[in-house]
N, C-alpha and C positions, 0 to 999 in steps of 0.2 A: 633199856630202849626196846620197842617191838618192831621187828624188822620182818618185813615181807620179802620171801624169796621167792621167785618164781623159776620154774625149772629145777625145783628144789631137791630131785633126787638124781640130778646129773653129776658127772665127775668134779667139776669145778665148783659147782654150788654146794655139794656135800663137804669138800674140804672147807670152804667158807663158812658153812654152818658150824662145824666143829670148832672153828677158830672164834667165831662170834659166840658160841655157847661158852666156851672157856672164858670169856669176857663178861659173862651172865646177862646176856641179850636174850630176850624171847623171841623165838623164832616162830613165824607164820609160814608154813611152806606150802607151795601150790604147785602142781605138777600135772599134765594130763598122761604120764606114763608112756608115752610113744616110744621112747628111746631108752626107757629105765625101768626099774624094779621097784617094787615095795620093800624088798629084802635090804635093800640101801638105808631105809628108815631104821631097821634093827641095828646095822651096822654102826650109825650115828648113836644110838641109844647104848651100845656096848662102849663106845669110846668116851662118850661124855657121861653117861650115867642119867641121861634126862632123854625126855621125849620132846619132839616138835608137835605144835599144833598144824597137822597136814591134813590137807584137802587135795582129793582128786579132781581136777577140773582143768579146763582148757582156758586159757586167759582170754581166747577170742569169743568166749562164751559170756557176753556182758551180763546177761539175766544172773546165770549162774556165780559169776564172779561178784556181781552185787549182793547176792543172797549170802555167800561165804563171807564177805568182809563187812556186812552191814553191822553196826555196834562194835566192831573191833578198832582200837586205837592203833594206828598204824604210824610210827614215827618216820620210817623211811622204807623204800623198796630197792632191791638189788634185782635186776633182771637179768636171769639167765637162761629163760625159756626161748629155745630156737634150734632150729636144725643147723648142721654144721659141717657136713660131708662134701667136700668140694666136687667128686666125681659124681655124687648123686644129685647135687645140686644143678649139674649140667644135664644129667638125664632127666630130672623131674624139675624144671624150673618153675612151673605153677604151683607145685607144692611149696617149693621155697619162698616164693613170692607171697603165697596166702600166708605162710608161717610169719 
């Protein structure tokens, strides 16, 4: 199965990716890296012995998303892209609303 994972380099997403890859699913990862690092992809590869098809992009950029996903067969999507800090969300409500 081809699974699109948004927020692919986040904590919960990476654990999910490792489990899904262990079940032989193909992963297409998407993340804008606003709250994470590309180093995470190296760790996934070390654990699984496989690379994911990764794209650095923001899911709010419709044209970029369309360009990346054009021609790819996606069976399902698991959406992990989002900001998550309660204190920060109070301090920066507009950023969290936009996200």
